[in-house]
N, C-alpha and C positions, 0 to 999 in steps of 0.2 A: 503493500500500500504507499501511497506517496505521504511523504512527511507532512506532518500537521503544520500549516504555516500559521504564525500566530501574529494577528494583525495589533494595531494600537488599542484596538477595541477590546480584543481578547485580553490584552494584557491589562486594561483595567479591570475586565471580568474576574482576571485572576485574584487582582489585589482586593477587590471588594471580598471575594469569597473567603480571603484569609483573615479577614477583618470582621465585617459584618455577621459573616455566617458562624464564627467562633472556628479555632483550629480542632482538628482531628485530637481527640482525648484518646490517651492510652487504655481507659477503662471503656470506651464507645462499646457498645451492644454489636454483637455480629448478627448477620442474617442465619436463619437456621440452616440445616443442611439440606441440600436440594430444593432449597426456597428458589420461587419465581421472581419475587419480590423483594426491594429494599424500602423499608420504611424510614420514616424519619429519624434521624440518630443513628441508624445501622451502618456498619463498616463491614467492607469486604479487605481482609488482610491479604496478605501474598499467598499464593495458591489457593484461595476461596473464590467460591463461585455461585452464580444463580443458573438455574436450569430452569428452561420453560416446561409447562405442566406435562406436554408430552415426551419430554426427554431429548427432545432433538436439538434443542439449541441451548447452548453454554456461554455465559459471559463470566470471562475469568480474570481475576486480578493476577496476572502473571508475576514471576517470581523477579522478571528483569524490568518490572514496573509498568509494564503496558498492558492496559485493559482492553482485551480483545473480545468479540464476539464470533464464534464458531459455529457452522453450519454441520450438518452430517457430513462424514467423510474426513473431518479436521479443515474444511473450507473456511477462510478467516474472512469474514465480510465487512468487518468494521473494526476500526481500532482507534484509541486515542493517539498512538505515536509518541507516548510520553518516554517509554524506555528510561526509567530511572529505577533500579533496582532498590527494594525494601518499600516501594510506594503502596499507599492504600486508596480505595475509595469511599465516599462518605456520602450517603444520603442526608445531607445537613438538615436541622430543623428548620431553616429559612428557606427551604426548599431549593437549594442549590446543591447538584450533585457535582461533587469537586474529587478529582485526584491530589492528593497529596504525597510529595516524595520526602524522605528523611528530612528531618529539621523542620517538619510543618511546612513546606515549602509547596503552594498551591501552582500546579502545572498543567492543568485543564479543569474546565468547567462547564456547566451545560449554560449557566446565566440565567437559571430560573429563581422563580421565589414564590413563596406562599405555603399552604399547606399540602404537600405533595409528597408522592412516593413513585418509585421506578419498579416497573415489570419488564420481564423478559418473555417477550410473547413467543406464541405457536408459529408466527409467520417470519419468525426472523427479525424482529424490530423490536428495539429498546424504546421504550415509551415513557415518560415521566407524565404522572396523572394528577389530577387535582382529586383531593380526599373526599370532598364533599359530593361533586357530580359526576366524577371519572372522565372529567373532559382532558384532552390531550393538550399538554403544555409543550412538549418537546418530542423529537422522534429521531431516532439516529437515522432513519431512512430518509428524512428529507432531504432534499438536494438543494444545498446551499451555494453552490458554485456548479452552474450548467456546463461550464467547461471541462467539469473533472468527470472524466468517464467513468471512473472507479465509483463515484458517488451516483451517477445515472443507472450504471449497472446494479447497484446495491438498491436502488428504487425499484428497478425493473424487476430484481429477484423478489422482494416483499410484495410487490403487486401480484406478482405471480403466482405466489402462495395465496394471496388474499382471494384470489378468483377460485382458489380451490384444488388448483395443481399441485402435485405432491414434488418433494425436492429433486426426485430423479428427472423432473422434466427441464431444472434448469440447464445442464449441459447443452440440449437442445436449442432453447432459448436464446442462449447466451452466444452461442455458434451462430445463429440464424441472423442476429441483428448485428453481430460482430463482422460477418458477411455482408451485412446489407450497407451498414451504414457507421461501422467502429462503434456505434453506441452515438454518436454525435447528433446534437439536437438540429443542427443547421447542415447537415447532410443533403445536398442538392443533387439531383442527376438531370442532363439535358432532356431525359424524357417527360420530367415533372415530377418525378417521385421526391419525396423530401422528409427530412424529420428521421428519427432514431427508428421507425418500422418502415421508412422509404415507402409512405402512403402516396400512392398515384392516382388522382392529383392530391396533393398536400391538403388543400382546403377541405377536404372532407373530413379531417381530423377535428374539424369546427365542432361535430357531433358529441365531442369529448369536451369541449371547452372552448372559450372564444380567444383564449392565449395559446392555441395550437401551435402557433408559428414560434414562438419563443420558448416555450414550459416543456421540456420534456418528459415531464412526469403525465403530463395531458397527453403526450404524443404516445407515451408508452402505455397509457390508459385505454387509447383508442385502439392501437396495434394489437393488446390482448383481445380487446372484444372482436376483433377483426379475425384472428387466429380461431378463437372460440366458435364461432359463429360458420367460418369456413372449413376448419381442418380438425374441429374438436380438441385439439392439442398441440402444444410446442413439437413435440415428437412428431407428430404427422406433418406438420407444416415443415420442418426441416427436412423430412425425408423427400418431400414434393420438390422442395429447393433444390436438394443435393442431385435430384434425377431429371433437372432441367440444365440445358446449356443453351444461351446463357443462364446464369441461377435467377431465378422469381419463383413468388409465392403468392 
């Protein structure tokens, strides 16, 4: 995964995490074994983890200091990129999820606030929810940089799981759209095909949202609906794509 680039804004969030939220205390509560959620005040120490309710997805605070989410087959889908041995992650009582390096140095933060908790979901998404109404406040699969194809792919994975397709369909979907567009939101073909799924014409993706031309998440949503309606699954779509020369689906 690409190294996390820290902007000035992120630096300010980390500073706020260490002051407003309080430092991670040595006596902090730890999430229960095989829990899927991290409640206010709870911590994951080195080697500890959250596990989705179906047992397929694991969020682990690695001993190298990187907080990583793994899908089946040890496929790393998301990471903080912190790499500070001995780090912990804490769901602070102020609602901020923070990774602390030794010496109580905040090295990553979600930037959230309120009465919140974090969940490792069965779709491979880590979501911070409001305790009162379960409204989502932050999600690891949200695309924060549309030019980062790693983030776009991860969003595609989670949306694929939300459709109801199994993890085993991911290699087909990944290969299909890697071949079509390289997972680039602005990939354009002289034929008129456009976006991550290479819709032709591109403007038919307006059915999924008015921001179809700029938003890869909208493009992915349309593309998955197209695959479901025409082929039934990414595996079927990819098989057809491979059988055609030049490739198309």
